[in-house]
N, C-alpha and C positions, 0 to 999 in steps of 0.2 A: 580525423574519423569522417568516414561517409555519412550523409544525410540519412540512409536508409538504416544504418547502423543506429544512429541517433534516434530515428522514429521507432525501430523495434526496442531498444532500451527504454525509451520513453513510455510505449506500451506497457512494457513489463512494470515498469514504476506505477502506471496508471491501474492494471489490475491489482497490484500489490495493495495499492492505497484504496481503492474500492473495497477491498475485504477488511481493510483496516478501520474504515470509517463506517462501514455498514451498520454495526451494532449500536451506535452512538445516536441516542435521540428517539428510537423506536420504543413502543410501550406494548406490552402485553394486555391480554383480557384481565388478569388478575390486577394488573396496575390500574386499569381503567375503573374496575370494579371498587377497588380501594379508593379511589378519588370520586365515587359515587356516580360514576357515569354508567350509562346503560351500554353495554356491548355483548352482542349474542354472537355465539360461535356458530359455524356451519358444520353440520354434521360431517365427521371425519377428521375435522381441523385439528391440528396439535394445539395444546393450550398454550405453549411458548410462541405461537406465530404472532409477529406484529400485527397491531390494529392500524396503525398509522405508516404504513409503508410508504416512502416516497422516493422512488428512483431518481426524480431529477435532483432532488436535494443531495443525494448519495454522489450522484454524477458530478454536480459543482464541487462539493468537497473533495472528492477523487481527484478532480482536475487541479484544483489549487495545491493539495498535497504533493502531487506527482510533479508538478511543475517546480515546486521548492526542492523536492528530492532530486530531479533530475538536473536542476541548477546546480546544486553542491555536487553531483556527480560529474557533472561538465567541468566545473571549475576544478575538481580535484584531478581530472583527466589533464587539464590544461596546465595546471600548476605543479602536479605531482606531488601533493601533500603525502599520500599515502600509496606506496607502490607495492607491488607483489612481493618483492625481497623484505618489505617491512612486515608483512604477514606471515612470512615463512620463519617457523619455529624450529625447523629440523636442521637448517644449514645446509640444505642442498639445492637450493633454487639458484638458477644462474644469475651473475651480476651483469651490468651493462655491457660488458665485453664478451660474454658468452662463457666464461671460465665459472667454474664451481667455486663457491666460497667455502 
């Protein structure tokens, strides 16, 4: 696999990981008020908007998760644990010799 392909796949894993870890650890205004903390909303702000949004924390978590996921992907690519033929349930994927099974 070329390094450019590896970089592109890692970037896709990173974006997926960022969306996966984004909701964890965020608190809304209602959560803050329930804990007795003062939180004022800006006019026009949605009630579900996070009070403590920290993009650096999300980037760190996404980087760690994407490194783990990409490492598993790369190991699968090298070792061949799960191939396209394993995922084909229709029976029409070509085998290693180019013949239909």
